[in-house]
Kinemage of the C-alpha trace (Angstrom):
@kinemage 1
@onewidth
@group {chain A} dominant
@subgroup {mainchain}
@vectorlist {calphas} color= white
{ca met a 1} P -34.154 -4.182 -28.772
{ca thr a 2} L -37.716 -3.831 -27.734
{ca thr a 3} L -40.304 -1.636 -29.074
{ca thr a 4} L -43.441 -0.330 -27.662
{ca gly a 5} L -44.884 0.715 -31.092
{ca glu a 6} L -44.783 4.286 -29.745
{ca gly a 7} L -41.915 6.384 -30.778
{ca pro a 8} L -38.364 5.473 -31.682
{ca glu a 9} L -36.708 2.277 -30.647
{ca arg a 10} L -34.745 2.216 -27.331
{ca pro a 11} L -32.113 -0.313 -26.417
{ca glu a 12} L -32.878 -2.258 -23.301
{ca arg a 13} L -30.863 -1.037 -20.248
{ca pro a 14} L -29.759 -3.807 -17.914
{ca glu a 15} L -30.150 -2.807 -14.196
{ca his a 16} L -27.107 -0.892 -13.045
{ca pro a 17} L -25.298 -3.091 -10.510
{ca glu a 18} L -23.785 -1.068 -7.670
{ca arg a 19} L -20.640 0.646 -8.891
{ca pro a 20} L -17.627 -0.918 -7.454
{ca glu a 21} L -15.584 1.358 -5.247
{ca arg a 22} L -13.014 3.147 -7.134
{ca thr a 23} L -9.637 1.602 -7.147
{ca val a 24} L -7.221 3.187 -4.747
{ca pro a 25} L -3.845 3.779 -6.383
{ca arg a 26} L -0.893 1.845 -4.774
{ca pro a 27} L 1.428 4.018 -2.819
{ca asn a 28} L 4.465 5.149 -5.096
{ca ala a 29} L 6.209 7.699 -2.938
{ca val a 30} L 7.952 8.069 0.542
{ca val a 31} L 7.413 11.375 2.225
{ca gly a 32} L 10.082 12.350 4.741
{ca val a 33} L 11.996 15.162 6.379
{ca gly a 34} L 15.759 15.768 7.057
{ca leu a 35} L 16.589 18.009 9.811
{ca val a 36} L 19.685 20.113 9.989
{ca val a 37} L 20.361 20.648 13.653
{ca ile a 38} L 22.697 23.515 14.317
{ca gly a 39} L 24.300 23.600 17.785
{ca gly a 40} L 25.181 26.926 19.582
{ca asp a 41} L 28.726 26.837 18.326
{ca gly a 42} L 27.549 26.324 14.545
{ca arg a 43} L 28.385 22.704 14.280
{ca val a 44} L 25.858 20.297 12.625
{ca leu a 45} L 24.492 16.950 14.080
{ca leu a 46} L 25.062 13.792 12.056
{ca gly a 47} L 24.563 10.073 12.958
{ca gln a 48} L 26.773 7.398 11.600
{ca ala a 49} L 24.798 4.350 10.445
{ca his a 50} L 26.314 0.840 10.721
{ca asp a 51} L 27.258 0.999 6.955
{ca gly a 52} L 29.549 4.029 7.632
{ca arg a 53} L 27.489 6.554 5.948
{ca trp a 54} L 26.338 9.636 7.918
{ca glu a 55} L 22.958 10.955 7.882
{ca leu a 56} L 20.850 13.880 9.456
{ca pro a 57} L 18.081 13.057 12.041
{ca gly a 58} L 14.691 12.752 10.297
{ca gly a 59} L 12.482 10.167 8.764
{ca lys a 60} L 9.141 9.478 7.400
{ca val a 61} L 6.109 11.929 7.886
{ca asp a 62} L 3.321 10.077 9.531
{ca pro a 63} L -0.253 10.630 8.362
{ca gly a 64} L -1.741 13.889 9.827
{ca glu a 65} L 1.654 15.350 10.467
{ca gly a 66} L 3.221 18.451 9.103
{ca phe a 67} L 6.940 18.572 8.053
{ca glu a 68} L 7.783 20.577 11.297
{ca gln a 69} L 5.947 18.025 13.608
{ca ala a 70} L 7.431 15.048 11.942
{ca ala a 71} L 10.988 16.669 12.275
{ca ser a 72} L 10.334 17.393 16.060
{ca arg a 73} L 9.055 13.798 16.563
{ca glu a 74} L 11.853 12.162 14.696
{ca leu a 75} L 14.584 14.256 16.325
{ca ala a 76} L 13.283 13.232 19.843
{ca glu a 77} L 12.794 9.507 18.868
{ca glu a 78} L 16.300 9.219 17.433
{ca thr a 79} L 18.428 11.564 19.493
{ca asp a 80} L 16.446 12.378 22.597
{ca leu a 81} L 16.971 16.074 21.590
{ca arg a 82} L 13.872 18.339 21.911
{ca val a 83} L 12.639 21.084 19.737
{ca ala a 84} L 9.170 22.618 19.339
{ca pro a 85} L 7.762 22.345 15.759
{ca glu a 86} L 7.726 26.213 15.868
{ca gly a 87} L 11.489 26.108 16.208
{ca ile a 88} L 11.872 24.282 12.841
{ca arg a 89} L 11.995 26.043 9.466
{ca val a 90} L 11.334 24.313 6.209
{ca leu a 91} L 13.836 25.412 3.661
{ca ser a 92} L 12.585 23.511 0.512
{ca val a 93} L 10.758 20.508 -0.649
{ca gln a 94} L 12.848 18.072 -2.805
{ca ile a 95} L 11.670 15.553 -5.128
{ca glu a 96} L 13.961 12.724 -6.259
{ca ala a 97} L 12.838 9.701 -8.311
{ca lys a 98} L 16.080 8.170 -9.365
{ca ser a 99} L 15.459 4.792 -7.682
{ca gly a 100} L 12.098 4.267 -9.370
{ca leu a 101} L 10.243 5.289 -6.083
{ca thr a 102} L 9.528 9.045 -5.775
{ca arg a 103} L 11.056 10.421 -2.580
{ca leu a 104} L 9.814 13.640 -1.339
{ca thr a 105} L 11.874 15.106 1.321
{ca ala a 106} L 11.403 18.343 3.240
{ca ala a 107} L 14.743 20.087 3.985
{ca ala a 108} L 14.404 21.623 7.385
{ca val a 109} L 16.659 23.458 9.814
{ca thr a 110} L 16.693 24.227 13.686
{ca thr a 111} L 18.931 26.214 15.975
{ca thr a 112} L 16.819 25.630 19.127
{ca ala a 113} L 17.235 22.060 19.829
{ca glu a 114} L 17.834 21.276 23.509
{ca gly a 115} L 19.456 18.247 25.291
{ca val a 116} L 22.385 16.073 24.602
{ca pro a 117} L 22.277 13.754 21.646
{ca thr a 118} L 22.005 9.995 22.587
{ca val a 119} L 21.822 6.907 20.530
{ca thr a 120} L 18.151 5.736 20.986
{ca glu a 121} L 17.927 3.403 18.119
{ca pro a 122} L 21.186 1.549 18.167
{ca his a 123} L 19.875 -0.874 15.429
{ca lys a 124} L 19.939 2.287 13.069
{ca ile a 125} L 22.634 4.598 14.331
{ca ala a 126} L 25.952 3.730 15.838
{ca arg a 127} L 26.851 7.240 17.093
{ca trp a 128} L 25.852 10.934 16.835
{ca glu a 129} L 28.572 13.495 16.201
{ca trp a 130} L 28.769 17.358 15.803
{ca phe a 131} L 30.607 18.657 12.699
{ca ala a 132} L 31.885 22.059 11.660
{ca pro a 133} L 30.155 22.636 8.151
{ca ala a 134} L 33.393 22.619 6.341
{ca glu a 135} L 34.222 19.236 7.951
{ca ile a 136} L 30.953 17.336 7.058
{ca pro a 137} L 32.068 13.954 5.787
{ca ser a 138} L 31.335 13.216 2.085
{ca ala a 139} L 30.064 9.602 2.960
{ca leu a 140} L 26.438 10.827 3.271
{ca tyr a 141} L 23.119 9.190 2.931
{ca ala a 142} L 21.840 10.717 -0.315
{ca pro a 143} L 18.807 12.529 1.155
{ca ser a 144} L 20.883 13.988 3.935
{ca ala a 145} L 23.491 15.207 1.278
{ca ala a 146} L 20.685 16.903 -0.615
{ca val a 147} L 19.243 18.657 2.527
{ca leu a 148} L 22.694 19.821 3.597
{ca arg a 149} L 23.191 21.223 0.067
{ca thr a 150} L 19.911 23.218 0.210
{ca trp a 151} L 21.067 24.449 3.590
{ca arg a 152} L 24.620 25.511 2.576
{ca pro a 153} L 25.092 25.374 -1.216
{ca asp a 154} L 28.551 26.774 -0.590
{ca leu a 155} L 29.716 23.469 0.860
{ca thr a 156} L 31.329 22.130 -2.233
{ca gln a 157} L 32.622 18.916 -0.612
{ca leu a 158} L 29.062 17.564 -0.272
{ca pro a 159} L 28.143 15.018 -2.959
{ca his a 160} L 25.636 16.195 -5.645
{ca val a 161} L 22.301 14.526 -5.373
{ca pro a 162} L 20.006 15.072 -8.324
{ca ser a 163} L 16.656 16.355 -7.145
{ca tyr a 164} L 13.985 18.870 -7.915
{ca asp a 165} L 14.023 21.451 -5.297
{ca tyr a 166} L 11.243 23.745 -4.350
{ca pro a 167} L 12.243 26.427 -1.948
{ca thr a 168} L 9.676 27.530 0.614
{ca thr a 169} L 8.832 30.829 2.248
{ca gly a 170} L 7.330 29.374 5.406
{ca pro a 171} L 7.904 30.666 9.030
{ca thr a 172} L 11.291 31.861 9.908
{ca ser a 173} L 11.033 32.221 13.779
{ca gly a 174} L 13.531 30.302 15.760
{ca ala a 175} L 15.655 28.776 12.962
C-alpha cells in the first residue's frame, strides 16, 4: 500500500489490462424442423433411410431462417417438392435431451406442396413413399415419430418419444 499522508490509505490499483472477450459458449443444441406433407388424398410423405427407418422431410434450421423457411427449403432440397413458407403451419416446438444433446424440433404441417417427390439425396434417402395415416410404419426416426404424434395423437401405432412439447398458435393459412 502506498500513502500520501493525506487521508485514508488506498491500495494500489494495477492498470486494468483490456478485458478479454467474453467466452462464447460451445453449441449444445441442434435446431431442426420436421414437416408432415399431406397429399390431396390425405396420405403422408415419408422417406426410407438406408437403415430401414422412415422419416419426414426436414432438417436443420440455418442461421437467419424461421421454421417455415427451413421446412420449405429442406422439402425442396430433399424431395424436389415446392411449398411457400406461408403454406406451412408450425404445430409445436419440441425439446428432447435424451441423447445428451438438446434437440429442438419444430413440428410443422403442409397441405399445399406441389410436384412429384424425387430422391434428390440418394446418400440419405433410398425412396419416398406416401402412407395413409393408419398405415404409417412404426420403424420411424425418433424426431419424425414425435412430430407425427403431435400432428395426430390418435395414431396409437406410432412409437412414443419423450419430449417437452410447446404448442404454437401461429398462422393457420394453407395448412
